[in-house]
ROBA-115271 format. One line per field, with one value per residue (C-alpha): residue in one letter; residue number from 1; chain; x, y, z. Coordinates in steps of 0.1 Angstrom, whole numbers, plus 2048, in hexadecimal, padded with zeros to 3 digits. Each point is the difference from the previous one (the first is absolute). Layout:
N
finu: c(A/...)
vexfi: c(NUM/...)
romi: c(A/...)
px: c(X/...)
py: c(Y/...)
pz: c(Z/...)
***
This chain:
304
finu: c(M/S/S/I/F/I/F/P/G/Q/G/S/Q/S/V/G/M/G/K/D/L/Y/D/N/S/P/A/A/R/E/V/F/D/E/V/D/N/A/L/G/Q/K/L/S/K/I/I/F/E/G/S/M/E/E/L/T/M/T/A/N/V/Q/P/A/I/F/A/V/S/M/A/M/W/A/A/S/K/T/K/I/S/E/Q/D/F/V/A/G/H/S/L/G/E/Y/T/A/L/C/A/A/G/A/L/T/V/H/D/T/A/K/L/L/R/L/R/G/D/A/M/Q/R/A/V/P/K/G/Q/G/A/M/A/V/I/M/G/L/S/I/E/Q/V/R/G/A/C/K/T/A/E/Q/Q/M/Q/E/S/N/P/N/V/A/D/V/A/N/D/N/A/P/G/Q/I/V/I/S/G/S/E/T/T/I/L/R/A/M/E/V/T/R/D/M/G/A/K/R/A/I/L/L/P/L/S/V/P/P/H/S/R/L/M/G/S/V/A/I/E/M/Q/E/A/L/E/K/I/D/M/K/A/P/I/V/P/L/I/S/N/K/T/A/A/P/M/L/D/I/A/E/I/K/E/A/L/V/Y/Q/I/T/H/G/V/R/W/R/E/T/I/L/S/L/P/A/L/G/V/T/E/T/I/E/V/G/P/G/N/V/L/T/G/L/T/Q/R/I/V/P/E/L/G/A/R/K/L/E/V/L)
vexfi: c(1/2/3/4/5/6/7/8/9/10/11/12/13/14/15/16/17/18/19/20/21/22/23/24/25/26/27/28/29/30/31/32/33/34/35/36/37/38/39/40/41/42/43/44/45/46/47/48/49/50/51/52/53/54/55/56/57/58/59/60/61/62/63/64/65/66/67/68/69/70/71/72/73/74/75/76/77/78/79/80/81/82/83/84/85/86/87/88/89/90/91/92/93/94/95/96/97/98/99/100/101/102/103/104/105/106/107/108/109/110/111/112/113/114/115/116/117/118/119/120/121/122/123/124/125/126/127/128/129/130/131/132/133/134/135/136/137/138/139/140/141/142/143/144/145/146/147/148/149/150/151/152/153/154/155/156/157/158/159/160/161/162/163/164/165/166/167/168/169/170/171/172/173/174/175/176/177/178/179/180/181/182/183/184/185/186/187/188/189/190/191/192/193/194/195/196/197/198/199/200/201/202/203/204/205/206/207/208/209/210/211/212/213/214/215/216/217/218/219/220/221/222/223/224/225/226/227/228/229/230/231/232/233/234/235/236/237/238/239/240/241/242/243/244/245/246/247/248/249/250/251/252/253/254/255/256/257/258/259/260/261/262/263/264/265/266/267/268/269/270/271/272/273/274/275/276/277/278/279/280/281/282/283/284/285/286/287/288/289/290/291/292/293/294/295/296/297/298/299/300/301/302/303/304)
romi: c(A/A/A/A/A/A/A/A/A/A/A/A/A/A/A/A/A/A/A/A/A/A/A/A/A/A/A/A/A/A/A/A/A/A/A/A/A/A/A/A/A/A/A/A/A/A/A/A/A/A/A/A/A/A/A/A/A/A/A/A/A/A/A/A/A/A/A/A/A/A/A/A/A/A/A/A/A/A/A/A/A/A/A/A/A/A/A/A/A/A/A/A/A/A/A/A/A/A/A/A/A/A/A/A/A/A/A/A/A/A/A/A/A/A/A/A/A/A/A/A/A/A/A/A/A/A/A/A/A/A/A/A/A/A/A/A/A/A/A/A/A/A/A/A/A/A/A/A/A/A/A/A/A/A/A/A/A/A/A/A/A/A/A/A/A/A/A/A/A/A/A/A/A/A/A/A/A/A/A/A/A/A/A/A/A/A/A/A/A/A/A/A/A/A/A/A/A/A/A/A/A/A/A/A/A/A/A/A/A/A/A/A/A/A/A/A/A/A/A/A/A/A/A/A/A/A/A/A/A/A/A/A/A/A/A/A/A/A/A/A/A/A/A/A/A/A/A/A/A/A/A/A/A/A/A/A/A/A/A/A/A/A/A/A/A/A/A/A/A/A/A/A/A/A/A/A/A/A/A/A/A/A/A/A/A/A/A/A/A/A/A/A/A/A/A/A/A/A/A/A/A/A/A/A)
px: c(E85/7F8/810/801/800/815/7FF/81D/800/813/824/7FA/7F9/813/7F8/7F2/7F3/7E2/804/803/7E0/7EE/80C/7F9/7E3/7DD/7F7/81E/7F9/7DD/80E/817/7E3/7E9/81A/805/7DA/7FD/81B/7F6/825/816/813/80A/814/813/807/80B/812/803/81E/809/7FB/7DC/7F9/80D/7EA/7EC/7DF/80B/814/7E6/7E5/81B/80D/7DC/7F9/81E/7F9/7DB/809/817/7E5/7E7/818/808/7DB/80A/7E4/801/7F6/7ED/81F/815/807/80A/817/810/81C/7F2/7EE/801/7E6/7E7/80B/7FC/7DC/7F9/80D/7EB/7E0/7FC/806/7FB/81D/7EF/7FB/823/811/7ED/808/825/800/7EF/819/81E/7F3/7F8/822/811/7EC/804/824/812/81C/821/7F0/7FB/818/804/81E/808/813/814/80D/7EB/7E1/7DE/803/822/7F3/7E1/817/816/7E1/7F5/823/801/7DF/80C/820/7ED/7E5/803/7FA/7DD/7F5/813/7F6/813/7EB/806/7EF/808/80C/80A/817/819/81A/7ED/7EA/7F4/7FA/7EB/7F9/80E/821/814/7F5/805/823/807/7F1/817/81E/7F2/7FD/824/80C/7EC/813/7E8/811/7F1/7E9/7F5/7EB/7E5/7F9/7DD/7F2/7DF/801/7E5/7F7/809/7EC/806/7E5/7E3/7EE/803/7F0/7E2/7FC/803/7E7/7E6/807/7FE/7DF/7F1/80E/7EB/819/7F7/80E/81F/7FC/81E/80F/817/81F/7FF/81D/7F1/7FD/814/7E2/7E3/7E3/7DE/7E9/7FB/7FE/820/812/7F6/80C/821/806/7FC/816/81D/803/80F/80E/81B/7FC/806/80D/819/7E5/7E8/818/809/7DB/7FB/80C/7E7/7E4/80A/810/81B/809/7FF/7F8/80A/7EA/80D/820/821/807/807/7E6/80C/823/7F2/7ED/820/811/7E4/7F5/818/7EC/7E2/7FE/803/7FA/7F3/7DF/803/7F1/7FC)
py: c(507/805/80A/7F1/817/7F0/809/7F9/7EE/804/80C/81E/817/81F/81C/81E/7ED/810/821/814/7F0/80A/823/805/7E9/804/7DD/7F0/813/7F2/7DD/806/80F/7E3/7E7/814/800/7DB/7F7/81A/80B/81A/7E6/81C/811/7DF/7FE/824/806/7E0/7EB/7E4/7E8/80B/800/7DD/7F1/7E6/80F/823/7F8/7EC/81C/81A/7F1/7FC/825/80D/7EA/80A/825/7FD/7EF/81C/81C/7F2/7FE/7E0/7EE/7DA/7F4/7E0/7F0/806/7EB/806/7EC/806/7F0/7F2/81D/812/7E8/812/822/7F2/7F5/823/811/7E9/809/7DF/80F/823/813/7FD/7DB/7F9/814/7ED/7DF/807/80D/7DF/7EC/811/7FD/7DB/7F9/811/7EB/7DF/7FA/80C/819/7EE/7DF/80A/80A/807/7FE/808/7E5/80C/7EA/7E0/7F4/7FD/7DB/801/817/7EB/7E2/813/809/7DB/7F6/81A/7F4/7DC/80A/815/7E6/806/826/80D/811/7F2/811/80D/80A/813/822/813/7F3/823/7FB/7E7/7FB/815/7ED/809/7E5/803/7EC/7F8/811/7E1/7EE/81E/804/7DB/804/81D/7EA/7E5/819/80C/7DC/7FD/81E/81D/821/810/7F6/81F/801/81C/817/7F2/7EA/7FA/7E2/808/7E7/7E3/7E4/813/819/7E8/814/81F/7EE/7F7/825/80D/7E7/80B/825/7FB/7EE/820/817/80C/7F9/809/7EF/813/814/7EE/7DE/7FC/7EA/7EC/7F9/7DD/7F6/819/801/818/801/812/7EB/80F/7DF/7F4/821/7FF/7DC/809/81D/7E7/7E6/819/805/7DD/7FB/810/81D/7F4/821/7F2/7EB/81E/815/7E2/7FC/824/7FE/7E4/816/81C/816/816/814/800/820/800/814/806/809/7F4/7EE/7DC/7F1/813/7F2/7DD/803/80A/7E2/7E7/80B/81B/806/80C/825/808/823/813/811/825/815/826)
pz: c(153/825/820/823/81E/81C/825/819/821/820/7FC/7EA/81E/80B/818/7EE/7E2/7F0/813/7DF/7F4/820/7FD/7DA/7F6/80F/7F2/812/820/800/7FE/81E/814/7F8/80C/820/806/7F8/81A/81A/800/7F0/7EC/7E8/81C/805/7DB/7FC/822/814/807/7E9/81D/804/7DB/7FA/81B/7ED/80A/7F3/7E2/7ED/800/7FC/7DF/7F5/808/7ED/7E2/7FE/805/7E2/7ED/809/7F8/7DE/7F6/7ED/7ED/7FC/7DD/7FB/7F1/81F/81F/824/818/822/813/821/811/7DF/7F3/817/7F1/7DD/808/80E/7E1/7EB/813/812/823/80F/810/821/7FF/7F3/81B/81B/7F0/7FF/824/80A/7EA/810/824/7FB/7F1/81E/818/7EE/808/820/7FA/7FA/7F4/7DB/7E5/7DB/7E9/7DC/7ED/7E1/7E4/803/7ED/810/800/811/81B/806/804/819/814/801/80B/81B/80E/800/812/81A/809/825/7FD/807/7EA/7E3/7E0/7E1/7E2/7E0/807/7E0/7DE/7F6/7E2/7F2/81B/81A/818/823/81A/81F/820/822/808/808/7E1/7E9/80E/7F8/7DD/7FA/808/7E9/7E3/806/7FE/7DF/7F1/807/7F8/81F/81C/814/81F/7FD/81D/805/81C/7F0/7E7/7E6/7E4/816/812/821/7F4/803/81A/7EB/7E2/817/80B/7DC/7F3/81B/7F8/7DA/803/810/7E5/7E2/7E4/7DC/7E2/7F5/7E0/7F1/809/81E/7F9/820/818/804/7DB/7EC/7EA/7FA/819/7FF/816/823/813/7EE/808/825/802/7F0/818/81D/7EE/7FC/826/803/7DD/7EB/7E8/7DC/7F3/7E7/7F0/800/7EB/7EA/7F8/7F3/7DC/7F8/80D/7E8/81B/7F3/81F/826/813/824/818/823/813/7F2/7E0/80B/7E9/7E2/806/803/7E0/7ED/80E/7F9/7DD/7F3/7E0/814/805/825/810/81E/7FF/7F8/81C/803)
***
């Protein structure tokens, strides 16, 4: 019997998240202070008191979710056993590696700020889009993306990729705005229950993020990463990883490729995992676990 600690990505944020931790846990406060020092900015002030618009800026929200997740981890004084695993959804993969001792808080904060800045620069505002497609299989959505690209051949850029395979019937697509809008029309014609445009202009986990992958590869080469104390279930392979070089390559790969979250959760029973424990703001990943493998235990980390 073992557990897997899972860490959320973008979309779990809210203004004021983690403030009770900062006020009541010295260990959590230390995490927030270390993130602020690493970034040379009072990110904690934006998290606790800023506007939602400022918090959700890509360069802020990625280190912000990391800071709150790691503050929860520190406040809980949780210990990982050698039978356990970690995983993270998109940017949550960096948090998972930090919790497993592979990265320092300082280095992780700087990597996520770089990741967010690079994503914002990669695609001009108004040219990128994401949408969630409900009620179709992953194969159907991939087919819809391909059809949309064929129909929009004269558009530049012309990209529609599967960004997140979150759960059966819940898939997020990412790419150039015109092609994503066409893909949404195609999925509706195919019988999708819903096709909803998300309020994001940055299209992560798509081929439009090629320049970001180059920047992250260069940054990761300079980082002193240690082997995690337990395996990371990778967004790239949906399988355990311990090798540092392999992990760094997977972190670069996930910039331009989709997050295989459904497959990650499906893989857990065969690894002996009996429960998922979500560490971070919100409970999105706990809900997804319950949808994907209902017999798995799924809960939030108890803090304070």
